[in-house]
C-alpha positions as a Markdown table, in Angstrom:
| # | Residue | x | y | z |
|---|---|---|---|---|
| 1 | Met | 47.0 | -46.0 | -14.4 |
| 2 | Ser | 49.4 | -45.0 | -11.5 |
| 3 | Lys | 49.8 | -41.7 | -9.9 |
| 4 | Ile | 53.2 | -40.2 | -8.9 |
| 5 | Glu | 52.8 | -37.0 | -6.7 |
| 6 | Glu | 50.6 | -34.5 | -9.0 |
| 7 | Asn | 51.3 | -36.4 | -12.1 |
| 8 | Val | 49.4 | -39.3 | -13.6 |
| 9 | Tyr | 51.0 | -41.9 | -15.9 |
| 10 | Ile | 48.4 | -43.4 | -18.5 |
| 11 | Asn | 48.7 | -45.6 | -21.5 |
| 12 | Val | 46.8 | -44.3 | -24.4 |
| 13 | Gln | 43.6 | -46.4 | -25.3 |
| 14 | Arg | 42.5 | -47.2 | -28.7 |
| 15 | Gly | 40.4 | -43.7 | -30.2 |
| 16 | Ala | 41.6 | -41.4 | -27.5 |
| 17 | Thr | 42.5 | -38.0 | -28.6 |
| 18 | Leu | 44.7 | -35.3 | -27.1 |
| 19 | Ser | 41.8 | -32.9 | -26.8 |
| 20 | Gly | 39.5 | -35.8 | -24.9 |
| 21 | Leu | 42.3 | -36.6 | -22.4 |
| 22 | Ala | 42.8 | -32.8 | -21.7 |
| 23 | Lys | 39.0 | -32.6 | -21.0 |
| 24 | Ala | 38.8 | -35.8 | -19.1 |
| 25 | Tyr | 41.8 | -34.6 | -16.9 |
| 26 | Arg | 40.8 | -30.9 | -16.6 |
| 27 | Val | 44.2 | -29.9 | -17.9 |
| 28 | Arg | 45.4 | -28.1 | -21.0 |
| 29 | Met | 47.0 | -30.0 | -23.8 |
| 30 | Asp | 50.1 | -28.6 | -23.4 |
| 31 | Asp | 50.2 | -30.4 | -19.5 |
| 32 | Ile | 50.3 | -33.9 | -21.6 |
| 33 | Thr | 53.9 | -34.9 | -22.4 |
| 34 | Arg | 55.4 | -38.1 | -23.5 |
| 35 | Leu | 57.7 | -39.8 | -21.2 |
| 36 | Asp | 60.7 | -38.1 | -22.7 |
| 37 | Gly | 59.4 | -34.8 | -21.7 |
| 38 | Thr | 58.2 | -33.8 | -25.3 |
| 39 | Pro | 54.9 | -32.5 | -25.9 |
| 40 | Ala | 52.0 | -34.9 | -26.8 |
| 41 | Ser | 50.9 | -32.9 | -29.4 |
| 42 | Lys | 54.2 | -33.4 | -31.5 |
| 43 | Gly | 53.2 | -36.5 | -33.5 |
| 44 | Arg | 50.3 | -38.8 | -33.7 |
| 45 | Leu | 48.9 | -40.4 | -30.5 |
| 46 | Leu | 49.0 | -44.1 | -31.0 |
| 47 | Ala | 47.4 | -47.0 | -28.5 |
| 48 | Gly | 49.7 | -47.9 | -26.2 |
| 49 | Asp | 51.7 | -44.9 | -26.1 |
| 50 | Lys | 52.7 | -43.8 | -22.5 |
| 51 | Leu | 51.9 | -40.1 | -21.5 |
| 52 | Ile | 52.5 | -37.9 | -18.4 |
| 53 | Ile | 49.4 | -35.7 | -17.3 |
| 54 | His | 50.9 | -33.1 | -15.6 |
| 55 | Arg | 48.4 | -32.0 | -12.9 |
| 56 | Asn | 47.2 | -28.4 | -13.5 |
| 57 | Lys | 46.3 | -27.0 | -10.0 |
| 58 | Glu | 44.5 | -24.1 | -11.4 |
| 59 | Pro | 40.8 | -25.3 | -11.2 |
| 60 | Gln | 41.4 | -26.3 | -7.5 |
| 61 | Arg | 42.9 | -22.6 | -6.9 |
| 62 | Val | 40.0 | -21.1 | -8.7 |
| 63 | Asp | 37.5 | -23.0 | -6.5 |
| 64 | Met | 39.6 | -22.2 | -3.3 |
| 65 | Leu | 39.4 | -18.4 | -4.5 |
| 66 | Val | 35.6 | -18.5 | -5.1 |
| 67 | Lys | 35.1 | -20.0 | -1.7 |
| 68 | Leu | 37.6 | -17.3 | -0.1 |
| 69 | Leu | 35.7 | -14.6 | -2.1 |
| 70 | Ala | 32.4 | -15.9 | -0.8 |
| 71 | Asp | 33.5 | -15.7 | 2.9 |
| 72 | Val | 35.0 | -12.6 | 2.6 |
| 73 | Met | 31.7 | -11.1 | 1.2 |
| 74 | Ala | 29.6 | -12.9 | 3.8 |
| 75 | Ala | 32.3 | -11.7 | 6.7 |
| 76 | Arg | 31.5 | -8.1 | 5.0 |
| 77 | Glu | 27.9 | -8.4 | 5.3 |
| 78 | Thr | 27.9 | -9.4 | 8.6 |
| 79 | Ala | 30.3 | -6.7 | 9.4 |
| 80 | Asp | 27.9 | -4.2 | 7.9 |
| 81 | Leu | 24.9 | -5.6 | 9.8 |
| 82 | Ala | 26.7 | -5.5 | 12.9 |
| 83 | Arg | 27.8 | -1.9 | 12.2 |
| 84 | Lys | 24.2 | -0.7 | 11.4 |
| 85 | Glu | 23.0 | -2.5 | 14.7 |
| 86 | Ile | 25.6 | -0.5 | 16.6 |
| 87 | Glu | 24.7 | 2.8 | 14.8 |
| 88 | Ala | 21.0 | 2.0 | 15.3 |
| 89 | Ala | 21.7 | 1.2 | 19.0 |
| 90 | Lys | 23.6 | 4.5 | 19.2 |
| 91 | His | 20.9 | 6.4 | 17.9 |
| 92 | Asp | 18.4 | 5.2 | 20.2 |
| 93 | Arg | 20.4 | 5.5 | 23.0 |
| 94 | Glu | 21.2 | 9.3 | 22.2 |
| 95 | Ala | 17.5 | 9.9 | 21.6 |
| 96 | Glu | 16.8 | 8.4 | 24.9 |
| 97 | Leu | 19.5 | 10.4 | 26.6 |
| 98 | Ala | 18.1 | 13.6 | 24.9 |
| 99 | Arg | 14.6 | 12.7 | 25.9 |
| 100 | Gln | 15.7 | 12.2 | 29.7 |
| 101 | Glu | 17.7 | 15.6 | 29.5 |
| 102 | Ala | 14.7 | 17.2 | 28.4 |
| 103 | Leu | 12.5 | 15.8 | 31.0 |
| 104 | Gln | 14.9 | 16.8 | 33.3 |
| 105 | Ala | 15.0 | 20.3 | 32.0 |
| 106 | Ala | 11.3 | 20.4 | 32.2 |
| 107 | Ala | 11.1 | 19.0 | 35.6 |
| 108 | Thr | 13.5 | 21.9 | 36.9 |
| 109 | Asp | 11.1 | 24.5 | 35.2 |
| 110 | Phe | 7.6 | 23.3 | 36.5 |
| 111 | Asn | 5.8 | 26.4 | 35.1 |
| 112 | Gly | 7.4 | 25.7 | 31.8 |
| 113 | Ala | 6.2 | 22.2 | 31.7 |
| 114 | Ile | 2.7 | 23.3 | 32.5 |
| 115 | Arg | 2.8 | 25.7 | 29.9 |
| 116 | Asn | 4.1 | 23.5 | 27.5 |
| 117 | Ala | 1.6 | 20.7 | 28.3 |
| 118 | Arg | -1.4 | 23.0 | 28.0 |
| 119 | Ala | -0.2 | 24.3 | 24.7 |
| 120 | Arg | -0.3 | 21.1 | 23.4 |
| 121 | Leu | -3.5 | 20.1 | 24.8 |
| 122 | Val | -5.2 | 23.5 | 23.1 |
| 123 | Lys | -3.8 | 22.3 | 19.5 |
| 124 | Ala | -5.0 | 18.7 | 20.3 |
| 125 | Glu | -8.6 | 19.9 | 21.4 |
| 126 | Ala | -8.8 | 22.0 | 18.4 |
| 127 | Ala | -11.6 | 20.8 | 15.9 |
| 128 | Asp | -9.0 | 21.2 | 12.9 |
| 129 | Cys | -6.6 | 18.9 | 14.5 |
| 130 | Thr | -5.8 | 15.7 | 12.5 |
| 131 | Leu | -5.9 | 12.1 | 14.2 |
| 132 | Ala | -2.1 | 11.8 | 13.7 |
| 133 | Glu | -1.4 | 15.1 | 15.4 |
| 134 | Arg | -3.5 | 14.1 | 18.3 |
| 135 | Glu | -1.6 | 10.7 | 18.6 |
| 136 | Gln | 1.7 | 12.6 | 18.7 |
| 137 | Val | 0.4 | 15.0 | 21.4 |
| 138 | Asn | -0.7 | 12.1 | 23.4 |
| 139 | Gly | 2.8 | 10.8 | 23.8 |
| 140 | Glu | 4.3 | 14.3 | 24.4 |
| 141 | Leu | 1.7 | 14.9 | 27.1 |
| 142 | Ser | 2.6 | 11.8 | 29.2 |
| 143 | Asp | 6.1 | 12.9 | 29.2 |
| 144 | Leu | 5.5 | 16.7 | 30.2 |
| 145 | Ile | 3.2 | 15.5 | 33.0 |
| 146 | Ala | 5.6 | 13.1 | 34.3 |
| 147 | Ala | 8.1 | 16.2 | 34.1 |
| 148 | Ala | 5.8 | 18.4 | 36.0 |
| 149 | Glu | 5.1 | 15.8 | 38.7 |
| 150 | Ser | 9.0 | 15.7 | 39.2 |
| 151 | Gly | 9.3 | 19.3 | 39.3 |
| 152 | Ile | 6.8 | 19.7 | 42.1 |
| 153 | Thr | 9.6 | 18.8 | 44.4 |
| 154 | Asn | 11.6 | 22.0 | 43.3 |
| 155 | Leu | 8.7 | 24.1 | 44.4 |
| 156 | Asp | 8.3 | 25.5 | 47.6 |
| 157 | Glu | 5.6 | 23.5 | 50.0 |
| 158 | Val | 3.1 | 26.6 | 49.9 |
| 159 | Asp | 3.1 | 26.3 | 46.0 |
| 160 | Gln | 3.1 | 22.3 | 45.8 |
| 161 | Leu | -0.5 | 21.8 | 46.5 |
| 162 | Pro | -1.8 | 24.5 | 43.7 |
| 163 | Ala | 0.8 | 22.7 | 41.4 |
| 164 | Gln | -0.9 | 19.2 | 42.1 |
| 165 | Asp | -4.2 | 20.8 | 41.0 |
| 166 | Gln | -2.8 | 22.0 | 38.0 |
| 167 | Ile | -1.5 | 18.5 | 37.2 |
| 168 | Ala | -4.6 | 16.8 | 38.2 |
| 169 | Asp | -6.3 | 19.1 | 35.7 |
| 170 | Leu | -3.9 | 18.4 | 32.7 |
| 171 | Lys | -4.2 | 14.6 | 33.4 |
| 172 | Ser | -8.1 | 14.8 | 33.3 |
| 173 | Arg | -7.8 | 16.5 | 30.0 |
| 174 | His | -5.4 | 14.2 | 28.9 |
| 175 | Asp | -7.4 | 11.3 | 29.6 |
| 176 | Lys | -10.4 | 12.8 | 27.3 |
| 177 | Leu | -8.0 | 13.2 | 24.7 |
| 178 | Val | -7.0 | 9.6 | 24.9 |
| 179 | Asn | -10.6 | 8.6 | 24.8 |
| 180 | Leu | -11.1 | 10.7 | 21.8 |
| 181 | Val | -8.3 | 9.4 | 20.0 |
| 182 | Asp | -9.4 | 5.8 | 20.8 |
| 183 | Gln | -13.1 | 6.4 | 19.9 |
| 184 | Glu | -12.1 | 7.6 | 16.4 |
| 185 | Gln | -9.5 | 4.8 | 15.9 |
| 186 | Arg | -12.2 | 2.5 | 16.5 |
| 187 | Lys | -14.7 | 4.6 | 14.5 |
| 188 | Leu | -12.1 | 4.6 | 11.4 |
| 189 | Ser | -11.8 | 1.0 | 11.7 |
| 190 | Gly | -15.7 | 0.1 | 11.7 |
| 191 | Leu | -16.4 | 2.3 | 8.9 |
| 192 | Asp | -13.4 | 0.8 | 6.7 |
| 193 | Gln | -15.0 | -2.5 | 7.7 |
| 194 | Gln | -18.3 | -1.4 | 6.7 |
| 195 | Phe | -17.2 | 0.0 | 3.2 |
| 196 | Thr | -15.2 | -3.2 | 2.6 |
| 197 | Thr | -18.4 | -5.4 | 3.7 |
| 198 | Asp | -20.9 | -3.6 | 1.5 |
| 199 | Arg | -18.4 | -3.5 | -1.5 |
| 200 | Glu | -18.2 | -7.0 | -1.4 |
| 201 | Ala | -22.0 | -7.2 | -1.3 |
| 202 | Leu | -22.2 | -4.8 | -4.2 |
| 203 | Asn | -19.8 | -6.9 | -6.4 |
| 204 | Ser | -21.3 | -10.1 | -5.5 |
| 205 | Val | -24.7 | -9.2 | -6.9 |
| 206 | Thr | -23.3 | -7.3 | -10.0 |
| 207 | Ala | -21.4 | -10.3 | -10.8 |
| 208 | Asn | -24.4 | -12.6 | -10.7 |
| 209 | Pro | -27.4 | -10.4 | -12.0 |
| 210 | Gln | -29.5 | -13.4 | -13.0 |
| 211 | Asp | -30.5 | -13.5 | -9.3 |
| 212 | Thr | -32.7 | -10.6 | -9.9 |
| 213 | Glu | -34.5 | -10.8 | -6.6 |
| 214 | Lys | -31.1 | -10.6 | -4.6 |
| 215 | Leu | -29.9 | -7.7 | -7.1 |
| 216 | Gly | -32.9 | -5.6 | -6.4 |
| 217 | Val | -33.1 | -6.2 | -2.6 |
| 218 | Thr | -29.4 | -5.6 | -2.4 |
| 219 | Leu | -29.3 | -2.4 | -4.4 |
| 220 | Lys | -32.3 | -0.9 | -2.8 |
| 221 | Ser | -30.7 | -1.9 | 0.7 |
| 222 | Leu | -27.6 | -0.2 | -0.1 |
| 223 | Tyr | -29.0 | 2.9 | -1.4 |
| 224 | Ala | -31.1 | 3.5 | 1.9 |
| 225 | Lys | -27.9 | 2.9 | 3.9 |
| 226 | Tyr | -25.7 | 5.3 | 2.1 |
| 227 | Gln | -28.3 | 8.1 | 1.3 |
| 228 | Asp | -26.9 | 10.2 | 4.2 |
| 229 | Ala | -23.9 | 8.3 | 4.9 |
| 230 | Glu | -21.8 | 11.5 | 4.9 |
| 231 | Asn | -23.2 | 12.0 | 8.4 |
| 232 | Ser | -21.5 | 9.0 | 9.8 |
| 233 | Leu | -18.2 | 11.0 | 9.1 |
| 234 | Ala | -19.3 | 13.8 | 11.6 |
| 235 | Gly | -16.9 | 14.4 | 14.3 |
| 236 | Leu | -13.7 | 12.8 | 12.8 |
| 237 | Ser | -10.4 | 14.7 | 12.3 |
| 238 | Pro | -10.1 | 16.3 | 9.0 |
| 239 | Asp | -7.5 | 14.0 | 7.9 |
| 240 | Thr | -9.6 | 10.9 | 8.6 |
| 241 | Arg | -12.7 | 12.6 | 7.4 |
| 242 | Gln | -11.1 | 13.6 | 4.1 |
| 243 | Thr | -9.7 | 9.7 | 3.7 |
| 244 | Leu | -13.1 | 8.1 | 4.3 |
| 245 | Ala | -15.1 | 10.9 | 2.1 |
| 246 | Gly | -13.0 | 9.6 | -0.7 |
| 247 | Lys | -14.0 | 6.1 | -0.1 |
| 248 | Leu | -17.8 | 6.9 | 0.3 |
| 249 | Glu | -17.8 | 9.1 | -2.7 |
| 250 | Gln | -16.5 | 6.2 | -5.0 |
| 251 | Phe | -18.6 | 3.7 | -3.4 |
| 252 | Lys | -21.9 | 5.7 | -3.9 |
| 253 | Ala | -20.7 | 6.4 | -7.5 |
| 254 | Asp | -20.4 | 2.8 | -8.0 |
| 255 | Leu | -23.8 | 1.9 | -6.5 |
| 256 | Tyr | -25.7 | 4.5 | -8.4 |
| 257 | His | -23.9 | 3.4 | -11.5 |
| 258 | Ala | -25.0 | -0.3 | -10.7 |
| 259 | Ile | -28.8 | 1.1 | -10.3 |
| 260 | Val | -28.7 | 2.6 | -13.4 |
| 261 | Gln | -27.1 | -0.4 | -15.1 |
| 262 | Tyr | -29.8 | -2.8 | -13.8 |
| 263 | Ser | -32.7 | -0.4 | -14.1 |
| 264 | Asp | -34.5 | -2.1 | -16.4 |
| 265 | Val | -34.3 | -5.8 | -15.1 |
| 266 | Ser | -37.6 | -7.4 | -14.8 |
| 267 | Gln | -38.8 | -10.1 | -12.7 |
| 268 | Val | -42.4 | -11.9 | -11.8 |
| 269 | Asp | -42.8 | -11.6 | -8.0 |
| 270 | Arg | -45.6 | -11.9 | -5.8 |
| 271 | Tyr | -46.7 | -8.3 | -6.2 |
| 272 | Asp | -46.4 | -7.6 | -10.0 |
| 273 | Asn | -44.4 | -8.3 | -13.0 |
| 274 | Ser | -42.7 | -5.0 | -13.5 |
| 275 | Tyr | -39.4 | -3.3 | -13.9 |
| 276 | Phe | -37.4 | -2.8 | -10.7 |
| 277 | Phe | -36.7 | 0.9 | -11.2 |
| 278 | Gly | -38.5 | 2.3 | -14.5 |
| 279 | Arg | -38.5 | 2.0 | -17.9 |
| 280 | Pro | -36.2 | 4.7 | -18.8 |
| 281 | Gly | -33.4 | 2.4 | -17.9 |
| 282 | Pro | -32.3 | 1.3 | -21.4 |
| 283 | Lys | -32.4 | 5.1 | -22.9 |
| 284 | Met | -30.4 | 6.2 | -20.0 |
| 285 | Lys | -27.8 | 3.1 | -20.4 |
| 286 | Lys | -27.4 | 4.0 | -24.2 |
| 287 | His | -26.5 | 7.5 | -23.5 |
| 288 | Leu | -24.3 | 6.7 | -20.8 |
| 289 | Ala | -22.4 | 4.1 | -22.7 |
| 290 | Ala | -21.6 | 6.5 | -25.3 |
| 291 | Met | -20.5 | 9.3 | -23.0 |
| 292 | Glu | -18.2 | 6.8 | -21.0 |
| 293 | Gln | -16.6 | 5.6 | -24.3 |
| 294 | Trp | -16.0 | 9.4 | -25.4 |
| 295 | Leu | -14.7 | 10.5 | -22.0 |
| 296 | Ala | -12.4 | 7.5 | -22.2 |
| 297 | Ser | -10.9 | 8.4 | -25.5 |
| 298 | Pro | -7.8 | 10.7 | -26.0 |
| 299 | Ala | -8.7 | 14.2 | -25.2 |
| 300 | Gly | -8.5 | 16.9 | -28.0 |
| 301 | Pro | -10.4 | 19.6 | -29.5 |
| 302 | Val | -14.5 | 18.9 | -29.6 |
| 303 | Leu | -15.8 | 20.5 | -32.8 |
| 304 | Gly | -18.6 | 20.0 | -35.4 |
| 305 | Glu | -20.5 | 16.7 | -35.4 |
| 306 | Gln | -18.8 | 15.3 | -32.3 |
| 307 | Arg | -19.7 | 18.3 | -30.2 |
| 308 | Arg | -23.3 | 18.0 | -31.2 |
| 309 | Ala | -23.3 | 14.2 | -30.4 |
| 310 | Val | -22.0 | 14.8 | -27.1 |
| 311 | Leu | -24.5 | 17.4 | -26.3 |
| 312 | Glu | -27.4 | 15.0 | -27.6 |
| 313 | His | -26.2 | 12.4 | -25.3 |
| 314 | Leu | -26.0 | 14.6 | -22.3 |
| 315 | Ser | -29.6 | 15.8 | -23.2 |
| 316 | Gly | -30.9 | 12.6 | -23.6 |
| 317 | Met | -29.4 | 11.5 | -20.3 |
| 318 | Asp | -31.0 | 14.3 | -18.7 |
| 319 | Gln | -34.6 | 13.6 | -20.3 |
| 320 | Ala | -34.1 | 9.8 | -19.1 |
| 321 | Val | -33.4 | 11.0 | -15.6 |
| 322 | Arg | -36.7 | 13.2 | -15.5 |
| 323 | Asn | -38.8 | 10.1 | -16.9 |
| 324 | Phe | -37.9 | 7.6 | -14.3 |
| 325 | Lys | -41.0 | 7.0 | -12.0 |
| 326 | Asp | -39.0 | 5.4 | -9.1 |
| 327 | Leu | -37.6 | 8.0 | -6.7 |
| 328 | Met | -34.5 | 6.1 | -5.9 |
| 329 | Ala | -34.0 | 5.1 | -9.7 |
| 330 | Gln | -34.3 | 8.9 | -10.5 |
| 331 | Ala | -31.9 | 10.0 | -7.6 |
| 332 | Ala | -29.3 | 7.5 | -8.7 |
| 333 | Ala | -29.6 | 8.3 | -12.5 |
| 334 | Lys | -29.3 | 12.1 | -11.6 |
| 335 | Ala | -26.2 | 11.4 | -9.5 |
| 336 | Val | -24.7 | 9.6 | -12.5 |
| 337 | Tyr | -25.9 | 12.2 | -14.9 |
| 338 | Asp | -24.2 | 15.0 | -12.8 |
| 339 | Ala | -20.9 | 13.2 | -12.6 |
| 340 | Ile | -20.5 | 12.6 | -16.5 |
| 341 | Ser | -22.1 | 16.0 | -17.4 |
| 342 | Ala | -19.4 | 17.6 | -15.2 |
| 343 | Lys | -16.6 | 16.0 | -16.7 |
| 344 | Ala | -18.0 | 16.3 | -20.2 |
| 345 | Phe | -18.3 | 20.1 | -19.8 |
| 346 | Glu | -15.2 | 20.2 | -18.4 |
| 347 | Arg | -13.6 | 18.7 | -21.5 |
| 348 | Leu | -15.9 | 20.7 | -23.9 |
| 349 | Ala | -14.3 | 23.8 | -22.3 |
| 350 | Ser | -10.9 | 22.9 | -22.6 |
| 351 | Lys | -8.8 | 24.1 | -25.8 |
């Protein structure tokens, strides 16, 4: 086989086909001719025939176009990224210029800066102020106090000493606000961690109820810990308190449900051979399971036998609650009953 420029001269081998040659050389069958220029498709191909493969540059051209397109797209992405960075830098620059202008304007009006700072402090010191609002006010106060300090130079000398006293008062209140926000953030973080740890402890013992001693000790410990847990939310901002209250409510509901679920677990220990929390457990669990199954079913009118069955289950739960001798188990069972009955009566009342 020899190559002349872009064409290839070949001798046909035994068994070769035109389509096979076209595929092998990545050309069309029309690009294969005999030495006299006639298409190789005219007539049969015989071993020893001399053919010319006219190189088709289309595959190379397609590869080149694909590479060129990829380069263009990459360049466009780079340009878009650069443009976004430029726009972001421009926005940050404009925001900083606006901030500097505001500070300069506040500095030229000392009394205005003081009034604005005090107004923000009053808002942040209010009991109904959220943690997010206090965090925002902290940043604004830093700028306003800095502006007021710059503005002192624009006052008469006789007014500068009282102005410094005003700034000192603002700084003192600002420091208290910073400490308040810091304490609340740390308390929020601590309570979040506590909920996570106690949730893991609850999940651990309920996943392995065969360890009855650990199960009983953990449930009793958690119940005692969370009996008045709402007190731990005192002093928090409304938004923080609401978030934690939701987590606390869900955890207590799961804890009470676990106490009811394992209320009839028994063990032989060094004190006696008795049930952890009282014998009404099986009855309570039976009615609870039926109610939970009903509440999980599609909503719709509740009539006749179904309505009577629901009311009988609720009555059975109520009776089981009152029969518990263990006060902790009774309180947990009552909390479970109250939650279930509230959902049940709401559904019974719906049309």
